[in-house]
C-alpha positions in Angstrom: 144.7 -39.3 -13.9 148.0 -40.3 -12.0 150.0 -38.7 -14.1 148.7 -35.3 -12.5 149.4 -35.7 -8.9 151.8 -38.9 -9.5 152.8 -41.3 -6.5 151.6 -38.3 -3.7 151.0 -39.8 -0.5 147.6 -39.7 -0.3 144.9 -40.9 2.4 143.2 -44.7 2.0 141.8 -45.0 5.5 140.7 -42.2 7.6 140.9 -42.2 11.4 137.6 -42.3 13.4 137.5 -40.2 16.8 137.7 -42.1 19.9 136.3 -41.6 23.3 137.9 -43.8 26.1 138.0 -43.5 30.0 141.2 -42.1 31.8 143.5 -44.6 32.9 142.6 -47.1 30.0 144.3 -47.3 26.6 143.3 -45.1 23.0 144.4 -46.4 19.8 144.5 -44.2 16.8 144.9 -45.8 13.0 145.5 -44.3 10.0 145.9 -45.5 6.4 148.2 -44.2 3.7 149.1 -45.1 0.4 152.2 -42.8 -2.2 155.0 -44.0 -4.5 157.7 -44.2 -2.8 156.5 -45.1 0.0 155.8 -41.9 2.0 157.3 -41.3 5.7 155.1 -40.7 8.3 154.9 -39.2 11.5 152.2 -38.5 14.5 152.0 -34.7 15.2 149.6 -33.3 18.6 150.1 -29.4 18.7 152.2 -29.8 15.1 154.8 -31.5 17.3 156.0 -34.6 16.8 155.4 -37.4 19.2 158.0 -38.8 20.0 158.1 -43.1 20.9 158.9 -43.4 24.3 157.2 -44.6 27.5 153.2 -44.7 27.2 153.5 -43.5 23.4 154.1 -46.2 20.5 153.8 -46.1 16.8 153.7 -48.8 14.6 153.7 -50.5 10.9 151.2 -53.0 9.4 151.7 -52.6 5.7 150.2 -48.8 4.8 148.0 -49.4 8.5 150.0 -46.5 10.7 148.9 -46.6 14.2 149.5 -45.0 17.7 149.5 -46.6 21.0 148.6 -44.5 24.3 148.1 -46.4 27.3 147.2 -45.1 30.1 145.6 -42.3 28.8 145.0 -38.9 31.1 142.9 -36.1 30.8 146.0 -34.0 29.5 146.3 -36.6 26.4 142.4 -35.7 25.1 142.8 -33.1 22.0 143.6 -33.6 18.0 146.1 -36.2 16.3 147.4 -35.4 13.5 148.8 -38.0 11.3 151.6 -36.2 8.5 152.7 -38.5 5.8 155.8 -37.1 3.1 157.4 -38.2 -0.1 159.6 -36.5 -3.0 156.7 -36.0 -4.5 154.2 -34.8 -2.3 152.4 -34.3 1.3 149.2 -35.4 2.8 148.0 -35.6 6.6 144.2 -36.9 8.5 143.1 -35.7 11.8 141.8 -37.5 14.8 140.6 -36.4 18.3 140.8 -38.1 20.9 138.4 -37.8 24.0 139.2 -38.3 27.4 136.2 -39.0 30.2 136.7 -39.4 33.9 137.2 -42.7 35.6 135.3 -41.3 38.8 131.7 -40.3 36.6 129.7 -43.0 37.6 130.4 -42.4 41.6 129.7 -38.6 40.8 126.1 -40.0 40.5 125.3 -40.7 42.9 127.5 -38.4 45.4 125.3 -35.1 44.6 122.1 -37.2 45.7 123.7 -38.4 49.0 124.7 -34.9 49.8 121.0 -33.8 48.9 119.7 -36.5 51.8 121.8 -34.9 53.7 121.6 -31.6 53.8 118.0 -30.9 52.1 119.9 -27.9 50.0 119.3 -29.2 46.2 115.6 -30.2 44.9 116.1 -33.9 42.8 114.4 -31.9 39.7 117.6 -29.4 39.6 119.8 -32.7 40.0 118.5 -34.6 37.4 118.8 -31.8 35.4 122.0 -30.8 36.0 123.5 -34.4 35.7 122.2 -35.1 32.2 123.3 -31.6 30.6 126.9 -33.3 30.3 125.0 -36.4 28.2 123.4 -33.6 26.1 123.9 -34.8 22.3 124.2 -30.8 20.9 128.2 -30.7 21.4 128.4 -33.8 18.9 126.3 -32.1 16.2 128.2 -29.2 16.7 131.5 -31.3 16.2 129.6 -32.2 13.3 128.9 -29.5 11.3 132.5 -28.3 12.0 133.6 -31.6 10.6 131.5 -31.3 7.7 133.1 -28.3 6.2 135.3 -28.1 3.9 139.1 -29.3 4.2 142.2 -29.7 2.8 143.6 -33.2 3.0 146.2 -32.5 0.7 147.3 -28.7 -0.5 148.6 -27.9 -3.8 152.4 -27.9 -3.9 154.9 -24.8 -5.1 156.0 -25.6 -8.3 159.2 -24.3 -10.0 159.0 -25.1 -14.2 161.2 -23.9 -17.4 159.9 -21.7 -20.0 156.7 -23.7 -22.1 156.6 -27.2 -19.5 152.9 -27.9 -18.2 152.4 -26.8 -14.2 150.1 -29.1 -12.6 148.3 -28.1 -9.3 146.6 -31.1 -7.5 144.7 -30.9 -4.1 142.5 -33.5 -2.2 139.2 -32.0 -0.2 136.8 -33.7 2.6 133.1 -32.1 2.8 130.1 -32.6 3.4 128.4 -32.2 0.5 131.5 -32.3 -1.6 132.3 -28.5 -1.9 133.0 -26.8 -5.5 136.4 -25.3 -6.4 137.1 -22.4 -7.5 140.9 -21.3 -8.4 142.5 -17.9 -9.1 145.8 -16.6 -9.8 147.1 -13.3 -7.7 143.1 -12.6 -7.3 141.9 -12.9 -10.5 139.9 -15.5 -12.2 141.9 -17.3 -14.8 139.3 -17.0 -17.2 139.4 -12.9 -17.2 143.6 -13.5 -17.8 144.3 -16.5 -20.1 142.6 -17.7 -23.0 140.5 -21.1 -22.5 142.9 -23.0 -24.0 146.0 -22.4 -21.8 144.7 -23.9 -18.7 142.3 -26.9 -17.8 140.3 -27.4 -14.4 139.6 -31.1 -13.7 138.1 -32.6 -10.8 138.2 -36.6 -10.8 136.4 -39.3 -7.7 138.0 -39.0 -4.2 137.9 -35.8 -3.6 140.5 -34.8 -6.3 140.8 -31.2 -8.0 142.8 -30.2 -10.2 144.8 -27.2 -12.3 147.2 -27.5 -15.1 148.8 -24.9 -16.7 150.1 -25.6 -20.4 153.3 -24.4 -22.0 154.0 -21.9 -19.4 154.8 -18.3 -19.6 156.9 -16.1 -17.6 153.4 -13.9 -16.8 152.4 -17.1 -15.7 154.1 -16.9 -12.2 152.4 -15.8 -9.5 150.3 -17.4 -6.6 147.5 -19.8 -7.3 144.6 -19.6 -4.7 142.4 -22.9 -4.4 139.3 -22.2 -2.5 136.4 -24.9 -1.4 133.4 -23.6 0.0 130.1 -26.1 0.9 126.9 -25.2 2.8 129.4 -25.4 6.3 131.7 -22.5 5.3 134.8 -22.4 2.8 138.4 -22.8 2.9 141.6 -21.5 0.9 144.8 -23.1 0.9 147.9 -21.5 -1.7 150.5 -22.1 -3.7 153.3 -20.8 -5.8 154.4 -21.0 -9.7 158.0 -20.0 -10.8 158.4 -20.1 -14.2 162.0 -19.9 -15.9 163.0 -18.6 -18.3 165.1 -21.2 -20.9 168.6 -21.1 -21.5 168.6 -19.4 -24.7 166.0 -17.2 -23.3 167.5 -16.8 -20.1 166.8 -13.2 -19.1 164.6 -12.1 -21.5 161.5 -11.4 -19.4 161.6 -9.6 -16.2 157.7 -9.8 -15.4 157.8 -13.0 -14.1 155.0 -13.3 -12.1 153.5 -10.3 -11.2 151.2 -10.5 -8.3 149.6 -7.0 -8.5 152.5 -4.9 -7.3 153.7 -6.8 -3.9 156.0 -9.4 -5.6 158.3 -10.0 -8.8 160.3 -13.4 -8.2 164.1 -13.2 -8.9 165.5 -13.0 -12.0 168.6 -14.1 -14.1 171.0 -11.8 -13.4 172.4 -11.7 -17.2 173.4 -8.4 -17.9 172.4 -8.0 -21.4 169.4 -10.6 -22.5 168.5 -10.8 -26.4 165.0 -10.2 -26.6 164.0 -11.2 -29.7 160.3 -11.6 -31.5 158.5 -12.8 -33.8 158.6 -9.6 -36.4 161.0 -6.7 -35.6 158.6 -3.3 -35.5 160.2 0.3 -36.3 159.7 2.7 -34.1 160.3 6.7 -35.1 162.0 7.8 -31.8 160.4 11.3 -32.5 156.9 10.6 -31.4 158.0 9.7 -28.9 156.3 11.6 -26.1 158.7 13.5 -23.8 158.4 13.4 -20.2 160.7 15.9 -18.4 161.2 15.3 -14.2 163.3 16.8 -11.4 166.2 15.2 -10.7 165.5 14.1 -7.0 161.7 13.0 -8.1 160.1 9.2 -9.0 159.2 8.7 -12.7 156.6 6.4 -13.4 155.7 5.1 -16.7 152.3 2.9 -17.7 151.6 0.5 -19.9 147.9 -0.8 -21.1 147.6 -4.1 -23.4 145.4 -6.4 -23.1 145.5 -9.9 -25.5 145.3 -13.3 -25.2 147.8 -15.5 -24.5 148.2 -12.8 -22.0 151.2 -10.8 -23.5 154.5 -10.9 -22.5 156.2 -7.4 -21.8 159.9 -6.0 -21.4 161.0 -2.8 -20.4 163.9 -0.8 -22.2 166.0 2.1 -21.6 168.3 2.9 -24.8 167.3 -0.5 -25.7 168.2 -2.4 -22.9 165.8 -4.7 -20.8 165.7 -3.0 -17.6 166.2 -4.8 -13.9 164.3 -5.0 -11.6 165.9 -3.4 -8.7 166.7 -0.4 -5.7 165.5 2.1 -7.7 163.7 0.2 -10.7 160.1 -1.4 -9.4 158.2 -3.2 -12.8 154.4 -4.8 -11.9 151.3 -4.6 -13.2 149.1 -2.9 -10.7 145.4 -3.2 -9.4 144.0 -1.4 -12.4 145.8 -3.9 -15.1 148.3 -1.5 -15.5 152.2 -2.5 -16.7 153.8 -0.4 -14.7 157.9 1.2 -14.7 158.2 2.8 -11.7 162.5 4.6 -11.6 163.0 6.0 -8.1 165.1 8.8 -6.9 166.0 9.9 -10.8 169.3 10.2 -11.6 171.0 12.6 -14.7 172.2 9.3 -15.8 168.4 7.8 -16.1 167.6 10.3 -18.8 167.2 8.4 -22.1 164.4 6.5 -24.3 162.2 3.7 -22.2 160.4 1.5 -24.2 157.5 -1.3 -23.1 157.2 -3.8 -25.7 154.4 -6.8 -25.2 154.6 -9.8 -27.2 152.4 -13.6 -27.3 152.4 -15.7 -29.4 149.9 -13.6 -31.8 152.2 -10.5 -32.2 153.8 -7.8 -30.7 153.6 -3.9 -30.2 155.9 -0.7 -28.3 154.8 2.2 -26.8 158.2 4.6 -25.8 158.7 7.9 -23.9 161.6 10.2 -23.7 162.5 11.0 -20.2 164.5 13.6 -19.3 166.3 14.5 -16.0 166.1 17.8 -14.8 169.2 19.4 -12.2 168.3 21.2 -8.6 169.5 25.1 -9.5 172.0 25.0 -6.8 173.9 21.6 -7.3 176.8 19.8 -5.4 180.0 20.8 -6.2 180.7 17.3 -5.5 177.6 14.5 -5.5 177.4 11.2 -3.5 179.0 7.8 -5.3 177.6 4.2 -5.6 179.0 2.1 -2.2 179.4 -1.3 -1.1 179.9 -2.7 2.2 179.6 -6.1 4.2 177.1 -6.7 7.2 178.7 -5.5 10.6 180.2 -3.0 8.1 181.1 0.6 8.4 179.8 2.7 5.6 181.0 6.3 5.0 178.6 8.6 1.7 180.3 11.8 1.2 179.5 14.6 -1.1 180.1 19.1 -1.0 178.3 21.6 -1.2 177.8 24.9 -2.9 178.7 27.1 0.2 179.7 26.1 4.2 176.9 27.4 5.4 174.1 25.5 3.5 173.0 22.8 5.8 171.8 19.2 4.6 169.6 16.4 5.5 170.2 13.1 4.8 167.8 10.6 3.8 166.9 6.5 3.5 164.5 6.6 0.9 161.7 8.8 2.5 162.8 8.1 5.9 164.8 11.4 7.5 167.6 9.3 9.2 169.2 11.4 12.5 172.5 11.4 14.5 172.6 8.7 17.1 174.1 5.6 17.7 172.8 4.4 14.3 173.9 7.0 12.2 176.7 10.1 12.3 176.5 13.0 10.7 179.3 15.6 10.1 180.6 18.3 8.4 183.9 20.3 8.0 183.9 23.7 5.5 181.5 22.1 2.7 182.1 18.5 2.7 179.7 16.8 4.5 179.8 13.0 5.5 177.5 10.6 6.6 178.4 7.1 8.8 176.2 4.5 8.8 177.6 2.2 11.6 176.7 -2.1 12.3 175.4 -2.0 8.5 173.2 -4.7 8.0 170.8 -6.5 5.5 168.0 -3.6 5.6 170.9 -0.5 5.3 170.8 -1.9 1.5 169.0 1.1 -0.2 169.0 5.0 -2.0 170.4 7.3 0.4 169.6 11.1 -0.1 171.2 14.3 0.8 169.5 17.0 0.5 170.1 21.7 0.0 167.3 23.7 0.9 166.5 24.6 -1.8 165.5 20.8 -3.2 168.8 20.1 -4.6 169.6 16.6 -4.0 172.7 14.0 -4.3 171.5 9.9 -4.8 173.7 7.0 -4.1 173.0 3.8 -3.7 174.4 1.3 -0.5 175.0 -2.1 -1.9 175.7 -3.8 2.0 176.8 -7.8 1.4 178.0 -10.7 3.8 179.7 -10.0 6.8 183.2 -11.5 8.3 183.6 -14.2 10.5 186.3 -16.1 12.1 186.7 -20.3 12.3 189.1 -21.9 14.7 190.1 -25.3 13.4 191.7 -27.8 16.0 193.4 -31.0 14.9 194.7 -31.7 18.6 192.9 -31.7 22.4 192.9 -28.4 23.6 194.4 -28.3 27.0 194.0 -24.9 28.6 192.2 -22.3 26.8 192.1 -18.7 27.7 190.5 -15.3 26.4 191.8 -11.8 25.5 190.4 -9.3 23.7 192.3 -8.3 20.2 191.6 -5.6 17.8 191.6 -7.1 14.5 194.4 -5.2 12.2 191.8 -5.3 9.4 191.1 -2.1 7.3 189.2 -1.3 4.1 190.8 1.0 2.3 187.3 1.8 0.7 186.9 4.0 3.1 189.5 4.3 4.7 188.1 3.5 8.0 189.2 0.9 10.5 186.3 -2.2 11.2 184.2 -1.2 14.4 186.0 -2.7 17.1 185.1 -6.4 17.1 185.8 -8.5 20.2 188.1 -11.5 19.3 188.3 -14.6 21.3 191.5 -15.4 20.9 192.2 -19.1 22.3 195.8 -20.5 23.5 196.9 -24.0 23.6 197.6 -26.2 21.1 195.1 -25.2 17.9 195.3 -23.7 15.0 193.5 -19.8 14.4 191.7 -18.6 10.9 189.7 -16.2 9.5 187.6 -16.9 7.2 185.6 -13.6 4.4 181.9 -15.3 3.4 180.4 -14.5 0.2 177.2 -12.4 0.7 174.6 -14.1 2.8 171.1 -12.1 1.9 171.5 -11.2 -1.9 167.7 -9.7 -2.2 166.4 -8.4 0.5 162.8 -7.8 1.6 161.0 -4.4 0.4 161.1 -2.0 2.7 157.1 -2.0 2.9 153.9 -3.0 2.0 151.0 -2.5 1.7 147.8 -5.1 0.3 144.7 -4.6 0.2 142.1 -7.2 2.8 141.2 -11.2 0.4 144.5 -10.1 -1.4 147.9 -12.2 -1.2 151.2 -10.6 0.3 154.0 -12.2 -1.2 157.8 -12.4 -0.1 160.6 -13.1 -1.3 164.0 -13.2 -0.8 167.5 -14.9 -2.6 170.2 -16.4 -0.5 173.6 -17.1 -1.5 173.9 -20.6 -0.5 171.4 -23.4 -1.5 171.5 -25.2 2.0 171.3 -22.8 4.8 168.8 -22.3 7.6 166.7 -19.8 7.4 163.4 -18.7 9.5 160.6 -16.2 9.2 158.8 -14.4 11.0 155.9 -11.6 12.2 156.0 -9.7 14.9 158.7 -11.9 16.4 156.4 -15.0 16.2 158.4 -18.0 14.1 155.9 -18.8 11.6 155.1 -22.3 9.4 154.2 -23.8 7.1 150.1 -23.5 6.7 147.0 -23.2 4.5 147.3 -20.4 4.1 150.8 -19.0 4.9 153.0 -21.1 2.1 156.7 -21.0 2.9 158.4 -22.1 -0.2 162.2 -22.5 -0.8 163.6 -23.3 -4.8 167.1 -23.4 -4.2 168.5 -19.8 -3.2 165.0 -18.4 -3.6 163.3 -18.4 -0.1 159.0 -16.9 -0.4 156.1 -16.0 2.2 152.8 -15.6 0.7 149.8 -14.8 3.6 146.9 -15.8 1.5 143.5 -14.1 1.6 144.6 -11.5 4.1 142.7 -9.7 6.8 143.5 -6.6 8.7 145.1 -8.7 11.6 148.2 -10.2 9.3 149.5 -6.6 9.4 152.8 -6.5 11.0 156.8 -6.7 11.0 158.1 -9.5 8.6 161.5 -10.3 9.1 163.5 -12.9 7.3 166.9 -13.9 9.8 169.7 -16.4 7.6 172.2 -17.0 9.8 173.6 -13.2 11.2 171.4 -11.7 8.8 168.1 -10.1 8.3 165.7 -8.5 6.3 161.9 -7.1 7.8 159.3 -5.1 5.8 156.4 -3.8 7.2 153.4 -5.4 5.8 149.9 -3.0 5.9 146.4 -4.6 4.8 144.1 -2.0 3.9 140.1 -2.3 4.2 139.2 -3.3 0.8 137.3 -0.8 -1.2 134.8 0.3 -0.4 131.3 0.6 -2.8 128.5 2.7 -2.4 125.3 1.7 -0.3 122.6 0.5 -2.2 119.1 2.3 -1.9 116.3 2.2 0.3 113.2 0.0 -0.4 109.5 -0.6 0.7 108.9 3.2 0.2 105.3 4.2 0.9 103.4 7.5 1.4 100.7 8.4 3.4 99.0 11.7 2.6 95.7 11.9 5.0 97.4 14.2 7.2 96.1 17.7 6.2 98.6 19.9 4.1 101.6 17.4 4.6 102.7 13.4 3.6 104.1 11.0 5.8 107.3 9.2 3.8 108.2 5.7 5.1 111.2 3.5 3.7 113.3 0.7 5.2 116.9 0.2 4.6 118.5 -3.0 1.9 119.2 -5.5 3.6 123.0 -5.6 2.4 123.6 -1.6 3.7 127.0 -2.4 5.8 126.2 -1.4 9.2 129.7 -0.6 10.1 129.8 2.5 8.0 127.6 5.6 9.1 125.4 6.4 6.4 122.5 9.2 5.4 119.3 9.4 3.9 118.7 12.1 1.9 114.9 13.4 0.3 114.3 15.5 -2.7 111.2 16.8 -4.1 110.0 18.3 -7.5 107.2 20.2 -8.5 104.9 18.8 -11.4 106.0 20.5 -15.1 109.4 21.0 -13.1 112.7 19.3 -13.7 114.9 19.9 -10.9 115.3 18.0 -7.7 115.6 19.6 -4.9 116.5 18.2 -1.3 113.7 18.4 1.2 115.6 17.4 4.5 118.1 14.5 5.8 117.8 12.1 8.8 120.7 9.6 9.9 118.7 6.9 11.8 114.7 7.5 10.6 113.3 5.3 8.4 109.7 7.9 8.4 109.8 11.2 8.0 106.4 13.8 7.8 106.8 16.7 4.9 105.0 19.9 5.7 103.4 22.1 3.4 106.3 25.0 4.8 108.8 22.3 3.4 107.7 24.1 -0.3 108.3 27.3 -2.0 104.9 28.0 -3.1 101.3 25.8 -3.4 101.8 23.2 -6.2 101.5 19.5 -6.1 105.0 17.8 -5.5 106.5 14.2 -6.1 109.5 12.6 -3.3 112.2 10.2 -3.9 115.0 9.1 -1.8 118.6 7.8 -1.7 121.1 6.6 0.7 125.1 8.5 1.0 128.0 7.7 3.0 131.7 8.2 2.4 132.2 5.8 -0.3 129.3 7.2 -2.7 125.9 7.7 -3.0 123.4 5.0 -3.8 120.3 4.9 -6.6 117.2 6.8 -6.1 114.0 5.7 -5.2 111.0 7.5 -6.6 107.7 7.6 -3.9 104.0 7.2 -5.4 101.6 9.2 -6.1 101.8 12.6 -6.1 101.0 15.3 -3.0 99.4 18.6 -3.3 100.7 21.6 -0.9 100.4 24.6 0.7 103.0 26.7 1.8 102.8 28.8 5.0 103.2 33.2 3.8 106.4 34.3 4.1 108.2 37.5 4.4 110.8 37.3 0.6 110.9 41.2 1.0 111.1 43.1 4.4 110.0 46.5 4.8 112.2 49.1 5.1 112.8 52.3 6.8 111.6 55.7 5.2 113.5 59.0 5.2 112.2 62.1 3.8 112.1 65.6 3.5 108.2 67.7 4.9 106.5 67.9 2.2 107.6 64.3 0.4 105.8 61.2 -0.2 106.2 58.8 2.0 106.4 54.6 0.0 106.6 51.0 1.8 106.5 48.2 0.3 106.8 44.7 1.4 106.7 41.3 -0.7 105.0 37.9 0.1 106.0 34.6 -1.0 101.7 33.9 -1.8 99.1 36.6 -2.5 96.8 37.2 0.3 95.3 40.1 2.2 97.1 42.7 4.6 95.8 45.6 7.0 98.6 48.2 7.5 99.3 50.8 10.8 100.6 54.4 11.6 101.1 54.1 15.2 99.0 50.9 16.0 96.0 53.0 14.4 94.5 51.2 11.0 94.7 52.9 7.7 92.5 53.2 5.1 92.7 54.6 1.7 91.9 58.5 1.7 93.6 61.6 0.2 96.7 61.3 2.8 97.2 57.4 2.6 97.3 55.5 -0.6 96.9 51.6 -0.2 97.8 48.9 -3.6 98.3 45.6 -4.2 99.2 43.8 -7.1 99.7 39.9 -6.3 102.2 39.3 -3.7 103.3 42.6 -3.4 102.0 45.2 -0.8 102.0 48.9 -0.8 102.0 51.8 0.9 101.7 55.8 0.4 101.8 58.8 2.8 101.4 61.9 1.0 102.8 65.2 1.9 104.7 63.8 5.1 104.6 66.4 8.0 107.2 66.7 10.7 105.3 65.7 13.2 105.3 62.2 11.8 108.4 61.5 12.4 109.5 58.6 14.3 106.4 56.9 13.8 105.9 53.3 13.3 104.4 52.2 10.2 103.4 48.0 10.5 102.1 45.7 8.1 99.5 42.7 9.4 98.4 39.5 7.6 97.9 36.0 8.6 100.9 34.4 9.9 102.9 37.8 8.7 104.3 40.9 10.9 106.6 43.1 9.8 107.4 47.4 10.8 109.3 50.1 9.5 110.8 53.3 10.9 109.4 56.4 8.9 111.8 59.7 9.2 110.6 63.2 8.1 112.7 66.1 8.3 111.8 69.7 8.2 112.5 71.2 5.2 115.8 73.7 4.9 115.3 77.0 4.9 116.2 78.6 1.0 118.0 81.6 1.1 119.9 81.7 -2.6 123.8 82.7 -2.4 125.0 85.2 -4.5 128.8 85.6 -5.4 128.6 89.3 -4.4 129.2 90.2 -1.1 126.4 90.6 1.5 126.0 94.1 2.1 125.0 95.1 6.2 121.5 95.0 5.7 121.3 91.3 3.8 123.0 90.0 7.3 121.0 92.0 9.5 118.4 89.9 7.1 120.5 86.9 8.0 120.1 87.2 11.5 116.9 88.4 11.3 115.5 84.8 9.6 118.2 82.6 12.2 116.0 84.5 14.6 113.0 83.7 12.8 114.1 80.2 12.8 114.8 79.5 16.2 111.9 81.3 17.3 109.8 79.2 15.0 111.5 75.8 16.2 111.0 76.5 19.7 107.8 77.4 18.8 107.3 74.5 17.2 108.3 72.4 20.0 106.0 74.4 22.4 103.0 73.1 20.3 104.9 70.2 20.0 105.0 69.7 24.0 101.0 71.4 24.2 99.9 68.3 22.1 101.6 66.1 24.3 100.5 67.7 27.5 96.9 67.7 25.7 97.1 64.4 24.8 98.4 63.2 28.2 94.9 65.8 29.3 92.6 64.2 27.2 93.8 61.1 28.2 92.6 62.2 31.8 89.4 63.5 30.7 88.3 60.3 28.9 88.7 58.5 32.6 86.8 61.2 34.3 84.3 60.8 30.8 84.6 57.1 31.8 83.7 57.3 35.3 80.8 59.5 34.6 79.5 57.2 32.5 79.5 54.9 34.8 77.8 56.7 37.6 75.1 57.8 35.1 74.6 54.1 34.2 73.9 53.8 38.1 72.0 56.6 38.3 70.0 54.6 35.0 69.8 51.8 37.4 68.6 53.6 40.2 65.6 54.9 38.6 64.6 52.2 37.2 63.9 51.0 40.7 61.6 54.0 41.7 59.7 53.8 38.8 59.1 50.2 39.6 58.1 51.3 43.7 55.9 54.1 42.4 54.3 51.9 39.9 53.4 49.5 42.7 52.2 52.3 44.9 50.6 53.8 42.2 48.5 50.1 42.4 47.8 50.1 45.7 46.6 53.3 46.2 44.2 52.3 42.9 42.7 48.6 45.0 41.8 51.2 47.8 40.2 53.8 45.8 38.1 51.0 44.6 37.4 49.4 48.4 36.3 52.5 49.3 33.4 53.0 46.1 32.2 49.3 46.6 31.9 50.0 50.7 29.9 52.8 50.1 27.6 51.0 47.5 27.0 49.0 50.4 26.6 50.9 53.5 29.7 49.5 55.2 32.1 51.3 56.1 35.3 50.9 54.0 38.8 49.9 55.5 39.9 52.9 55.2 36.8 54.5 57.7 37.2 52.5 60.7 41.0 52.8 60.1 40.3 56.5 60.9 37.9 55.8 63.4 40.2 54.0 65.3 43.0 56.5 65.1 40.3 59.2 66.4 40.2 57.6 69.6 43.9 58.4 69.7 43.7 62.0 68.5 42.6 63.0 64.9 44.5 64.9 62.6 44.0 68.6 62.1 41.5 69.9 58.6 44.7 71.2 57.2 46.7 67.7 57.3 44.2 65.9 56.3 43.3 68.5 52.9 47.0 67.8 52.6 47.0 64.1 52.6 44.0 63.8 49.6 45.7 66.3 47.8 48.6 64.3 47.6 
């Protein structure tokens, strides 16, 4: 097993957490082995610990010790023991905790304060004192300690094609983590045959990935993801596969990384590509593709196979190398892609995608034609090459002096200012680029309003520096500024005025022109999805150079999720498993040269929502149903979702939308929600901006009856006097209704015909008179009411026209008819007015009649009271007569006689009066 990871440093004994009191000494120990013996340093916060004063470092065999004397609170924290040799590196971490020396005094002090001031209750003090001693933080630390950690991370490799490549790492975690290896975000079994790689595990937490007989497509970013119950961790490493000498330049597809990065290739112009079997290509059957000059051409080729095929793109039989205008990558959908940017006339040709592996090869060809613009430049731009901090001038000539132009650096429009100068004279146009840097390297375009473009590539090489050699000590120094008499014949323009310090004394002054510093710069921008790897590659001209990587102004360092590696002149930066926070500006610096790139991490593509769960139907409510459901537990709360409820009538195949809701988990569906009476079933789904979930059908069915609605409203009728007027109305359901004319209910008669056919109601008004002009026709049913207006016009006078001239008799007859019409019209108006007057009088008389009826009713009630009085008097008279007759039989005087006698004393009525009373 040791041949996999060789003699890389490995931790034999891990340092333990140390707890000391302030002012005492602390000792941290770590046991590390390796062959050759590793160099070991102790670090705190990524800063090496320098043995000085209170810090001392000692070694006893494989045990490395860090001594800290007179510990202070500032010494608390995490310390790292890092070991490295020429095979690999490893590290181990230990935590130092420092307690304050005055802790025991503080235990007594609060009680003294309580006793003196009587403020703090004792139970509160005891609770406060016990809080620092609770073991909960220790448990949390244990959980963190048991998470997966990479004690030794895999190293980036560069191998020749055909050699084996092996990655190894050492993990810690409790329980021991599980491991998944990926390449460029894909599972290895998806892209490799099982015999091409091997994944191993050994005691002590070692995990290995070995790739046999590497091929060009094996290059890329490999990640190792470890996870257990307490968390996960990810690290990455880069693999570069170099072509062997006899195949140098054979493939330019080394290290596909989803279109994010392809390592630099050999600069041979005409590599000799050989396949096991030459394929004959019928050029006449190649597909044809036309693009306008200045536009992009994109070729995609989908090839599958195991082993994964190697891809070579060719133009007219010559291999295409990646460059400013040629991008070669494999996209996220698995297509091998060639993109030709800002096409020129010379890009016309036959493009071939050649794929091959150990089992065979195949070809696919496309004929590209680049069409020139309608109006061409009189003189096109030419490619240029300048050095850093130089001035670049691009020149072209348009057909006419009045034609305006715009300048672009690829897709960025340039504006005049300190950096760019734009001039024109006649038909000539100039673009001046001052203080050229590596980021100015690219494709420049001059564009006319009609879309015509002229394209040129600007190559930026190294700058000019001046160095001094002084064999003798300088005795006196003075400074002055001079202008260098250095002129570049290519642009016939002097270099920008650079201040040069001239030292006067016994020294020698010499100038040296350095070669290119940055050979391959960063892409202008890079976009990746969350969770993918973002890889940057820069090539410089010297192997031993001090370089720096920055992001948003902060220097980057190698870590588990940030890979910084150099292979000779090639420098690589990889952000592993990117997140949104990784977006920013990435800068690479080498000496005075720099190149930058904009990194954008886009949100990962979201899937459609998951359908709701727990659907239920409650049919207890009359003529309605209550539907309820629950959101899926895996539904993304950050994405706005809408629930859609649909219904289907029994016997129908069509589902119709019933209602939508964003936050509700229940809804009531009434009979009015359906178009007609019937049995209905319901289903629900969830929709967001990424798509629609599956449908979930509610159990059972429910019978619903909708309320009546007007499907066809009443319409106003316009007829001529004597014609029939027809009114019709159609309802949503069949039901009985009533017709009214000016609030008077209509019945079927000779004048009115009323009919109904299911949901259609018809009223026919026969022989309409003009007096009904403006009458209101109303239809009323349960929950339905609608009205229309009847317009009845008088019949036009029928006077036949004659072609002969009218005589005087005819004219008199016409005048007479006109007079008669006027008289009749006025008479009719009078009749209508009289009818209105009579109607009003009738209403008034009706009021009088009502008053008379009320008085009669009152008189009748008074008469009934009088009748009751008469009957009462009659009864009294009968009783008197009976009493009188009874008294006459007994010989006693009756009460009436006694009364008369008593009254007789006072006076006797005349006989005439007595006789009248007896008669009454």
